[in-house]
NUDO-833040 format. One record per residue (C-alpha): y negated, x, z negated; residue number from 1. Coordinates in steps of 0.001 Angstrom, whole numbers, always signed. Layout:
N
y	x	z	n
Y	X	Z	NUM
...
//
This chain:
728
y	x	z	n
+27587	+119496	-54260	1
+24527	+121491	-55357	2
+23270	+118511	-57344	3
+26571	+118287	-59201	4
+26394	+121964	-60133	5
+22768	+121774	-61271	6
+23560	+118809	-63511	7
+26621	+120497	-64974	8
+24630	+123546	-65950	9
+21871	+121470	-67398	10
+24614	+120210	-69676	11
+25586	+123824	-70400	12
+22030	+124543	-71506	13
+22147	+121536	-73805	14
+25304	+122656	-75535	15
+24076	+126221	-75745	16
+20964	+124952	-77499	17
+23134	+123036	-79949	18
+25162	+126176	-80673	19
+22016	+128191	-81319	20
+20581	+125546	-83614	21
+23817	+124771	-85417	22
+23953	+127804	-87780	23
+20826	+126523	-89498	24
+22258	+122998	-89848	25
+25597	+123453	-91608	26
+27423	+121207	-92475	27
+27218	+119662	-89006	28
+28246	+116103	-89938	29
+25583	+116067	-92595	30
+22872	+117032	-90161	31
+24120	+115068	-87104	32
+20783	+113306	-86715	33
+18899	+116615	-86758	34
+21286	+118023	-84129	35
+20714	+115024	-81856	36
+16944	+115304	-82298	37
+16967	+119011	-81522	38
+19124	+118506	-78420	39
+16954	+115617	-77247	40
+13851	+117757	-77621	41
+15502	+120580	-75684	42
+16476	+118359	-72735	43
+13699	+115825	-72747	44
+16294	+113031	-72906	45
+17902	+111127	-75743	46
+21120	+112838	-76796	47
+23748	+111248	-79031	48
+26958	+112648	-80464	49
+30136	+111140	-81865	50
+31251	+111354	-85454	51
+33800	+114090	-84717	52
+31460	+117048	-85063	53
+32412	+120479	-86434	54
+31030	+124018	-86687	55
+32355	+127244	-88171	56
+31133	+130807	-88346	57
+34227	+132744	-89333	58
+36237	+134331	-87936	59
+34202	+133472	-84807	60
+31349	+131043	-84388	61
+32645	+127848	-82748	62
+31308	+124380	-82165	63
+33120	+121161	-81236	64
+31631	+117770	-80455	65
+33032	+114491	-79120	66
+31394	+111642	-77221	67
+28341	+113648	-76211	68
+25945	+111442	-74216	69
+22740	+112387	-72384	70
+20678	+109276	-71679	71
+19659	+108239	-68200	72
+16071	+108486	-67002	73
+13872	+105411	-67105	74
+14045	+103242	-63972	75
+17611	+104173	-63052	76
+20759	+102105	-63419	77
+23247	+102804	-66193	78
+22791	+104079	-69725	79
+23751	+107713	-69227	80
+23150	+110703	-67018	81
+26118	+112576	-68483	82
+28914	+111759	-70880	83
+31441	+114289	-72230	84
+34568	+113176	-74033	85
+34830	+116512	-75826	86
+33145	+119906	-75692	87
+34582	+123058	-77275	88
+32426	+126179	-77422	89
+33146	+129624	-78836	90
+30156	+131917	-79411	91
+29890	+135662	-80073	92
+28055	+136142	-83344	93
+26048	+139349	-82935	94
+24061	+138311	-79819	95
+22727	+135299	-81741	96
+20589	+137621	-83887	97
+18976	+138965	-80693	98
+18074	+135494	-79384	99
+20848	+135471	-76762	100
+23907	+133276	-76372	101
+27190	+134847	-75328	102
+29902	+132224	-75026	103
+33493	+133266	-75291	104
+34936	+129794	-74716	105
+33417	+126773	-72971	106
+35646	+123778	-72234	107
+34359	+120370	-71159	108
+36928	+117593	-71199	109
+36442	+114442	-69073	110
+32751	+114914	-68252	111
+31200	+111959	-66404	112
+28032	+112474	-64322	113
+25929	+109565	-63066	114
+23604	+111023	-60412	115
+21073	+108763	-58736	116
+18308	+108996	-56167	117
+15735	+106211	-55989	118
+14265	+104745	-52818	119
+11047	+106720	-53424	120
+12989	+110001	-53556	121
+12880	+110545	-57326	122
+16096	+111640	-59060	123
+17528	+111111	-62532	124
+18836	+114636	-63106	125
+15485	+116391	-63200	126
+15618	+117890	-66691	127
+12191	+119461	-66440	128
+11838	+120594	-70046	129
+15215	+122368	-70161	130
+14624	+124024	-66818	131
+11201	+125292	-67794	132
+12443	+126620	-71117	133
+15298	+128466	-69465	134
+13122	+129876	-66717	135
+10162	+130806	-68822	136
+12019	+132240	-71775	137
+10488	+129732	-74186	138
+12397	+128767	-77308	139
+15118	+130759	-78949	140
+17296	+131207	-75846	141
+16161	+133938	-73474	142
+19494	+134330	-71639	143
+23002	+132917	-71620	144
+26447	+134301	-70873	145
+29151	+131675	-70629	146
+31836	+133989	-69341	147
+34549	+131676	-68042	148
+33857	+127963	-68260	149
+36397	+125202	-67679	150
+35836	+121623	-66661	151
+38861	+119353	-66995	152
+39324	+115843	-65572	153
+35709	+115341	-64598	154
+34092	+112539	-62628	155
+30791	+112315	-60764	156
+29057	+109493	-58910	157
+26087	+109952	-56601	158
+24138	+106866	-55563	159
+21361	+107122	-52949	160
+19237	+103967	-52952	161
+17246	+105198	-49950	162
+20285	+105229	-47646	163
+22443	+102731	-49522	164
+25235	+105298	-49806	165
+27440	+105944	-52818	166
+29824	+108891	-53149	167
+32430	+109486	-55835	168
+34244	+112645	-56937	169
+37133	+112264	-59368	170
+39777	+114445	-61012	171
+37380	+117369	-61016	172
+38980	+120556	-62304	173
+36765	+123597	-62033	174
+36117	+127045	-63442	175
+32774	+128799	-63523	176
+31587	+132279	-64419	177
+28059	+133174	-65434	178
+27209	+136461	-67168	179
+23450	+135930	-67110	180
+20872	+133425	-65885	181
+19641	+136163	-63568	182
+23126	+136935	-62239	183
+25194	+134996	-59662	184
+26936	+131847	-60761	185
+30465	+131531	-59400	186
+32235	+128162	-59302	187
+35672	+127285	-57953	188
+37546	+124048	-58208	189
+39374	+121066	-56809	190
+38762	+117330	-56877	191
+39244	+114118	-54979	192
+36099	+113321	-53002	193
+36083	+109688	-51905	194
+39814	+109813	-52517	195
+40358	+112851	-50269	196
+41766	+116103	-51682	197
+38980	+118664	-51786	198
+38615	+122306	-52750	199
+35380	+124253	-53090	200
+33993	+127689	-53851	201
+30297	+128246	-54605	202
+28295	+131371	-55347	203
+24692	+130771	-56414	204
+22206	+133592	-56949	205
+20593	+132888	-59292	206
+20655	+129917	-61678	207
+17301	+130937	-63111	208
+15693	+130821	-59659	209
+17308	+127481	-58849	210
+16163	+125770	-62033	211
+12685	+127251	-61579	212
+12642	+125938	-57970	213
+12206	+129427	-56598	214
+13822	+130771	-53446	215
+17527	+131394	-53987	216
+20747	+131918	-52059	217
+23895	+129817	-51865	218
+27268	+130646	-50378	219
+29620	+127731	-49896	220
+33181	+127291	-48678	221
+34774	+123862	-48920	222
+37674	+121906	-47513	223
+37948	+118113	-47435	224
+41309	+116979	-46118	225
+41598	+119103	-42971	226
+37846	+119544	-42475	227
+36236	+122844	-43464	228
+32647	+123926	-43985	229
+31183	+127368	-44566	230
+27571	+128357	-45202	231
+25499	+131317	-46335	232
+22132	+129735	-47013	233
+18720	+130639	-48277	234
+17468	+127776	-50446	235
+13746	+127175	-50036	236
+11473	+127048	-53045	237
+9743	+123861	-54114	238
+10730	+120344	-55029	239
+12161	+119363	-51623	240
+15687	+120453	-50806	241
+15632	+122730	-47755	242
+17788	+125581	-46520	243
+18380	+127997	-43660	244
+21143	+130337	-42578	245
+24423	+130515	-40674	246
+26812	+127578	-41004	247
+30198	+126612	-39603	248
+31908	+123258	-39592	249
+35275	+122122	-38284	250
+36591	+118543	-38420	251
+39937	+118158	-36610	252
+39916	+114460	-37562	253
+36283	+113470	-37167	254
+36804	+109752	-37744	255
+38568	+110336	-41069	256
+35831	+112665	-42287	257
+33059	+110300	-41183	258
+34693	+107454	-43095	259
+34415	+109487	-46310	260
+30638	+109439	-45876	261
+30533	+105720	-45053	262
+29965	+106415	-41352	263
+32333	+104074	-39546	264
+33140	+105361	-36076	265
+34116	+102523	-33784	266
+37782	+102357	-32879	267
+37214	+103723	-29411	268
+38380	+106614	-27227	269
+37019	+110026	-28128	270
+35164	+111206	-31238	271
+38338	+112941	-32373	272
+37237	+116496	-33183	273
+33997	+118363	-33875	274
+33503	+122093	-34390	275
+29992	+123533	-34844	276
+28618	+126943	-35715	277
+25105	+128348	-35541	278
+21902	+129196	-37361	279
+20879	+126211	-39448	280
+17536	+125019	-40739	281
+17908	+121771	-42608	282
+17025	+119343	-45332	283
+18896	+116682	-47261	284
+19451	+114377	-44255	285
+19027	+116602	-41205	286
+19864	+119978	-39770	287
+18691	+121882	-36711	288
+21088	+124402	-35186	289
+19917	+127200	-32917	290
+22248	+129312	-30792	291
+24867	+126735	-31617	292
+28409	+126716	-30335	293
+29847	+123218	-30239	294
+33308	+121923	-29429	295
+33346	+118135	-29287	296
+36693	+116681	-28217	297
+37289	+118429	-24865	298
+33622	+119451	-24424	299
+32636	+123068	-25086	300
+28849	+123572	-25279	301
+26195	+126136	-26252	302
+22540	+125552	-27041	303
+20166	+124073	-29591	304
+20802	+120749	-31274	305
+19400	+118738	-34164	306
+21437	+116232	-36165	307
+19842	+113536	-38324	308
+21871	+111155	-40467	309
+19069	+109362	-42305	310
+19146	+106284	-40059	311
+21739	+103591	-39441	312
+23604	+105953	-37096	313
+23687	+109728	-36727	314
+21291	+110930	-34047	315
+21602	+114070	-31915	316
+18799	+115655	-29902	317
+18586	+118951	-28058	318
+19542	+120927	-24974	319
+23082	+122080	-24250	320
+24851	+124106	-21574	321
+28429	+123039	-20911	322
+31137	+124775	-18953	323
+33207	+121613	-18429	324
+31824	+118215	-19399	325
+35006	+116194	-19767	326
+34105	+112506	-20069	327
+37643	+111240	-19507	328
+38311	+110493	-23207	329
+35419	+107987	-23210	330
+36453	+106172	-20042	331
+39205	+103637	-19402	332
+42315	+105551	-18356	333
+43231	+105273	-14676	334
+45887	+102673	-14022	335
+49259	+104220	-13285	336
+51289	+102876	-10389	337
+54591	+104103	-9050	338
+53868	+102757	-5581	339
+50712	+101974	-3667	340
+47258	+101262	-5009	341
+47389	+100017	-8623	342
+46253	+96511	-9503	343
+42992	+96189	-11401	344
+43699	+96299	-15115	345
+42872	+93323	-17329	346
+43027	+95488	-20450	347
+39786	+95503	-22421	348
+37652	+98606	-21892	349
+36363	+99880	-25218	350
+32744	+100997	-24884	351
+32156	+100856	-28639	352
+31952	+104669	-28850	353
+28376	+104218	-27678	354
+27602	+102543	-31000	355
+28779	+105549	-33023	356
+25874	+107842	-32230	357
+22323	+107833	-30903	358
+21327	+110748	-28696	359
+18698	+112302	-26467	360
+20291	+115347	-24876	361
+19497	+117495	-21859	362
+22824	+118764	-20551	363
+23698	+121212	-17795	364
+27334	+121509	-16758	365
+29351	+123605	-14344	366
+31873	+120774	-13935	367
+32026	+117106	-14893	368
+35277	+115120	-15039	369
+35146	+111328	-14634	370
+38810	+110334	-14570	371
+39943	+111431	-11098	372
+36454	+112475	-9936	373
+35336	+116088	-10365	374
+31738	+117168	-9776	375
+30143	+120562	-9374	376
+27087	+122055	-11130	377
+25010	+119199	-12534	378
+22099	+118409	-14831	379
+21542	+115184	-16724	380
+19515	+113633	-19486	381
+21705	+111506	-21723	382
+20094	+108844	-23882	383
+22117	+106614	-26222	384
+20391	+104014	-28341	385
+22189	+101329	-30290	386
+25057	+101064	-27802	387
+23154	+101484	-24525	388
+23653	+104681	-22560	389
+21314	+105821	-19800	390
+22302	+108921	-17844	391
+19542	+110200	-15560	392
+21058	+112748	-13199	393
+18506	+114758	-11175	394
+21187	+117182	-9952	395
+24783	+116268	-9209	396
+27070	+118672	-7390	397
+29503	+116542	-5453	398
+32387	+117761	-3282	399
+30535	+120502	-1471	400
+27260	+118576	-1380	401
+25064	+116970	-3941	402
+22504	+114383	-4830	403
+21084	+112440	-7726	404
+21570	+109172	-9508	405
+21300	+106994	-12577	406
+24039	+105292	-14585	407
+23432	+102686	-17300	408
+26164	+101296	-19569	409
+25079	+98598	-22008	410
+27559	+97876	-24806	411
+25086	+96146	-27127	412
+26432	+92689	-26314	413
+29920	+91244	-26552	414
+30326	+91562	-22771	415
+29300	+95030	-21585	416
+27443	+95654	-18346	417
+27218	+98619	-16007	418
+24693	+99528	-13314	419
+24056	+102557	-11169	420
+22229	+104010	-8211	421
+23360	+107154	-6398	422
+22391	+109052	-3272	423
+24575	+111911	-1988	424
+24325	+114312	+948	425
+26635	+116813	+2662	426
+29709	+115461	+886	427
+33159	+116570	+2087	428
+34951	+113307	+2793	429
+38582	+114427	+2487	430
+38659	+115761	-1115	431
+36373	+112937	-2260	432
+38515	+110135	-816	433
+41643	+111914	-2027	434
+40410	+111969	-5635	435
+38936	+108477	-5468	436
+41583	+106583	-3478	437
+44485	+109045	-3128	438
+43856	+109004	+642	439
+43455	+112149	+2750	440
+42995	+110522	+6166	441
+39223	+110935	+6470	442
+37601	+114239	+7418	443
+33937	+114980	+7869	444
+30685	+115882	+6209	445
+28041	+113340	+5371	446
+26233	+111286	+2816	447
+26344	+107930	+1149	448
+24146	+105674	-924	449
+25311	+103170	-3490	450
+23510	+100718	-5740	451
+25577	+98434	-7948	452
+25710	+96278	-11062	453
+28499	+94411	-12837	454
+29446	+92795	-16119	455
+32839	+92600	-17748	456
+35120	+94119	-20323	457
+37955	+95082	-17949	458
+38433	+96632	-14524	459
+39343	+93237	-13109	460
+36248	+91550	-14560	461
+33985	+94322	-13281	462
+35405	+94086	-9753	463
+34968	+90309	-9735	464
+31316	+90573	-10777	465
+30324	+93615	-8725	466
+27105	+93268	-6722	467
+25177	+95853	-4769	468
+24611	+97555	-1465	469
+25123	+100900	+178	470
+26159	+102805	+3239	471
+27704	+106000	+4541	472
+27043	+108365	+7439	473
+29670	+110989	+8327	474
+29321	+113684	+10974	475
+31717	+115919	+12880	476
+34946	+114670	+11390	477
+38184	+112927	+12216	478
+40426	+110056	+11181	479
+43921	+111425	+10626	480
+47013	+109489	+11570	481
+45685	+107618	+14624	482
+44518	+108639	+18107	483
+42389	+105777	+19371	484
+41729	+107453	+22741	485
+45463	+107844	+23332	486
+46044	+104278	+22227	487
+43370	+102985	+24593	488
+44830	+104857	+27541	489
+48365	+103562	+26902	490
+47305	+99970	+26327	491
+44970	+100108	+29319	492
+47798	+101059	+31648	493
+49997	+98327	+30190	494
+47122	+95927	+30662	495
+46859	+96803	+34315	496
+50547	+96012	+34629	497
+50089	+92552	+33146	498
+51093	+93049	+29497	499
+54449	+91515	+30333	500
+56226	+93509	+27605	501
+54707	+93165	+24094	502
+57239	+95672	+22776	503
+55648	+98296	+25002	504
+52323	+97654	+23264	505
+53998	+98114	+19881	506
+55516	+101392	+21040	507
+52142	+102569	+22326	508
+50597	+101799	+18959	509
+53357	+103662	+17103	510
+52995	+106680	+19376	511
+49246	+106827	+18794	512
+49720	+106578	+15009	513
+51959	+109563	+14515	514
+51064	+111678	+11432	515
+49927	+114597	+13567	516
+47526	+112480	+15636	517
+43831	+112120	+14872	518
+40644	+110611	+16251	519
+37722	+113022	+16366	520
+34205	+111712	+15902	521
+30708	+113117	+15923	522
+29270	+110201	+13940	523
+30795	+107491	+11758	524
+28514	+105180	+9821	525
+28205	+101762	+8254	526
+26054	+99726	+5880	527
+27397	+97122	+3504	528
+26502	+94612	+821	529
+28573	+93502	-2166	530
+28520	+90001	-3646	531
+30928	+89251	-6498	532
+33248	+91992	-5337	533
+33236	+90952	-1677	534
+32100	+93860	+512	535
+30547	+92725	+3785	536
+30104	+95369	+6494	537
+28210	+93759	+9385	538
+28007	+96989	+11374	539
+30579	+99745	+11744	540
+29844	+102427	+14328	541
+31866	+105438	+15439	542
+31011	+107881	+18220	543
+33140	+110719	+19465	544
+34474	+112542	+22502	545
+35555	+109920	+25079	546
+35134	+107199	+22452	547
+32686	+104747	+20963	548
+33622	+102049	+18481	549
+31822	+99112	+16965	550
+33047	+96611	+14461	551
+32482	+94452	+11431	552
+34465	+93013	+8583	553
+34931	+92632	+4888	554
+36839	+94187	+2012	555
+37749	+91956	-904	556
+37739	+94224	-3951	557
+39149	+91731	-6486	558
+42029	+90852	-4147	559
+42313	+94409	-2753	560
+42497	+93045	+793	561
+41037	+94305	+4067	562
+39887	+92392	+7136	563
+38145	+94552	+9736	564
+37774	+93841	+13461	565
+37081	+96908	+15527	566
+36363	+97354	+19210	567
+36950	+100957	+20281	568
+35976	+101812	+23843	569
+37658	+104929	+25152	570
+37391	+106756	+28454	571
+40913	+107080	+29856	572
+42276	+108623	+33060	573
+44449	+106174	+35022	574
+45254	+108530	+37844	575
+43898	+111751	+39215	576
+40913	+110014	+40770	577
+40204	+107082	+38449	578
+38675	+107162	+34954	579
+37883	+103930	+33207	580
+36388	+102799	+29906	581
+39050	+100890	+28018	582
+38049	+98422	+25284	583
+40859	+97471	+22915	584
+40383	+94875	+20181	585
+41909	+96229	+16959	586
+42395	+94504	+13652	587
+42730	+96346	+10343	588
+44166	+94177	+7604	589
+46633	+94113	+4769	590
+46001	+95375	+1273	591
+44913	+98616	-375	592
+48574	+99369	-1029	593
+49793	+98420	+2438	594
+47006	+98524	+5011	595
+47906	+97484	+8542	596
+46474	+98211	+11984	597
+47348	+96123	+15006	598
+46154	+95357	+18499	599
+44707	+91873	+18862	600
+47284	+90734	+21429	601
+45810	+87252	+21607	602
+42498	+88673	+22744	603
+44169	+91003	+25236	604
+46379	+88288	+26759	605
+43529	+85822	+26829	606
+41366	+88401	+28526	607
+44054	+89153	+31127	608
+44669	+85501	+31965	609
+40994	+84658	+32183	610
+40271	+87635	+34425	611
+43058	+86642	+36815	612
+41933	+83012	+36880	613
+38292	+83918	+37218	614
+39012	+86238	+40147	615
+40910	+83407	+41845	616
+38131	+80911	+41207	617
+35442	+83303	+42371	618
+37186	+83530	+45713	619
+37866	+79804	+45868	620
+34310	+78897	+45039	621
+32600	+81479	+47226	622
+30147	+80094	+49834	623
+31749	+79117	+53063	624
+32519	+82016	+55323	625
+32216	+84449	+52460	626
+35955	+84736	+51842	627
+36446	+85567	+55490	628
+33801	+88167	+55209	629
+31753	+86750	+58107	630
+28598	+86763	+56025	631
+27360	+83359	+57147	632
+23783	+84095	+56308	633
+21660	+81117	+55483	634
+24570	+78738	+54815	635
+23662	+76019	+52311	636
+25734	+76135	+49103	637
+27944	+73210	+48223	638
+26342	+71341	+45220	639
+29778	+70612	+43687	640
+30688	+74263	+43879	641
+27397	+75251	+42292	642
+27982	+72846	+39387	643
+31444	+74233	+38708	644
+30210	+77819	+39061	645
+27595	+77061	+36432	646
+30268	+75667	+34123	647
+32385	+78773	+34657	648
+29479	+81087	+33961	649
+29055	+82542	+37457	650
+25547	+81283	+38062	651
+24215	+79867	+41285	652
+25056	+81575	+44560	653
+22391	+83589	+46215	654
+21978	+83244	+49949	655
+24537	+85459	+51611	656
+23377	+88660	+53226	657
+25297	+91319	+55081	658
+25097	+93508	+52000	659
+26185	+90753	+49573	660
+29541	+89075	+49909	661
+28607	+86337	+47440	662
+30369	+87247	+44202	663
+33871	+88361	+45008	664
+35189	+90869	+42486	665
+36122	+94067	+44309	666
+36661	+96157	+41223	667
+40177	+95068	+40590	668
+39388	+93407	+37195	669
+36462	+91532	+35719	670
+34773	+93026	+32630	671
+35820	+91544	+29360	672
+33745	+93490	+26809	673
+35290	+93085	+23388	674
+38102	+90806	+24558	675
+39982	+93136	+26820	676
+39849	+96089	+29150	677
+36874	+96966	+31335	678
+36677	+99206	+34354	679
+33753	+101513	+34921	680
+32684	+99612	+38075	681
+33380	+96133	+36754	682
+30598	+93584	+36217	683
+31170	+90806	+33727	684
+30936	+87268	+35024	685
+31016	+85832	+31543	686
+28420	+87193	+29108	687
+29886	+85295	+26208	688
+33114	+87243	+26549	689
+31420	+90237	+24897	690
+31960	+88584	+21503	691
+34756	+89673	+19209	692
+37157	+87831	+16995	693
+39339	+84803	+17340	694
+36471	+82280	+17212	695
+36379	+79919	+20202	696
+34017	+81082	+22947	697
+31690	+78315	+24232	698
+32180	+79620	+27759	699
+35968	+79392	+27373	700
+35642	+75822	+26195	701
+33555	+74925	+29244	702
+36067	+76655	+31520	703
+38982	+74754	+30059	704
+37116	+71469	+30267	705
+36076	+72187	+33844	706
+39604	+73161	+34855	707
+40972	+70053	+33203	708
+38634	+67873	+35162	709
+39252	+69812	+38359	710
+43069	+69884	+38225	711
+43693	+66523	+36706	712
+44207	+67284	+33063	713
+43640	+63603	+32436	714
+46342	+61109	+33235	715
+46493	+60528	+36997	716
+45040	+57203	+38115	717
+47519	+54584	+39349	718
+47355	+54094	+43187	719
+45658	+50885	+44144	720
+47904	+48311	+45797	721
+47569	+48053	+49550	722
+45008	+45535	+50665	723
+46581	+42274	+51616	724
+45922	+41952	+55389	725
+47614	+38674	+55514	726
+50882	+39983	+56928	727
+53804	+38327	+55202	728
//
């Protein structure tokens, strides 16, 4: 804008010089060549005029010229710097005799300015001779008063070869007032800048200082579409354009404004609004703001920031303090679901906002919003370069606790990638899981670690490609909605009665899963790995009052399915004198929307049957005399019995002693580890039975094979015919 004004008033000086010279050159058409030569000498450029040229002295000096052309500088494109279809000037007569020009009328019709900046920084509007004459008082004109000047239907083009940018202003209608070169110049007007309706108001003090490249002041108010800019600047002296002072800028539609300056913001979430105010110190392609107040979309920040638009993308550097750092506009919106956990979206996630701006910002925030996740006081360094964002987070307040982490999003390629590493401590589990998974069943305080990477342009693709590892460790909490100790006690009593009624087991499970029930724990931890979205948890451990639990399993993230096998062991009171440790095989399955928990009835029933059979066999296969309790010390074991005992997992019999009855189970139930219920005094006779899951136990296989051989599982042999003794 300042360049336009400087060029316009260079043209004013030209015409003023013509007016001053004209009285000595009447008639004008006769001396057209001398007028052109005088004007060319005044401006240092070739000046030509059309044939329609007139001048009169009475009743008031006036001058009119058509097709006025000021030639372009050498080395620049186009044949003209300025072209005016018609100029009409009225001059007061008496000041001319004092060497001053006082213009009563100045109208420029259809002026056309061709402003250019070369790659080396040189410009074509530097009218050095005219500027020096005006500033130094050389020549006949020592001052000029143009009163009110009008510009009608103007056009201006600015081409910057260094940046490859071209800007056009058309339909320029403006008025200007200048009473002296040493007084403020006031300009107001309207135009279409890059096709957008624009209004402007400029006050420059003074034109003499500006043309002499001395320190001056500029006040500017402009509006382009809905965007506004205000500035009260001190213009630095010298050749280079530099300024300082308070500025304000508001762009309610940032993308539309950026497009006017050939900055194409990617069609991506965010980058909707920008409001900035502060103390500026800038140049032609950069500005540094101190004590800045910035509103960017939903982000409200204070601090110091520098903006540079000389490169392929605008670049922001600085340090900002933010009350609420709302990153939700730049993230894929959470999937809405009326029931249950929503399916992973296949809609393309648009990360192209990262290609709109480069940045290196240190940011501190009281809160950070990431869709449903809300953090506490945090600090981060945000670097964006060509579409890759790296957020280094040395401090992250997180649900009562905190930690640190790194997040990298790379949108430079067609398929974006994401990677991160986080470590958190003293996190409150309930609000975190509620925000993350809409689940409030987990209480406790603890930490977690997570390292992950994925590629994909949608939620579904990211979940299918997710790899990583992590773990969690919660202390002094509870699992709401289930009482595992109560469940163990109920199922244990049913187990003692033979599990003859499966419905009773179902009722026991329902009773233990009432909404007001919970399982307290002192420690709950697990480690896991992730391969292509499949989470494998080889160890799950829970410890609490009257309870320990181990387990393992997997969670399929792409399919949103769960398959966990847990073995809680709870201390339960069977009667007033008996307390036992009850082990109940549980299975957690289903989907994220409809998770299920059930008792592994197959394992329980199998455990019950095998215990009963094993107790029977132990008695049947005891060394002779042992069942009668006579303690036949020194009796030799039967080799056949020893073989079968080995098959059944009982081991060889030790020589009987008065203190050893040879292996009879007096506890009322053999231990079954993870496959059933164990008593506190029980000793397992089958070590392999400690395994979990439905997989076939090698010991069970041997038992079944041994029993088959023992009880005639094979087809019975046909009786041999009686031996022929000769009797007929």
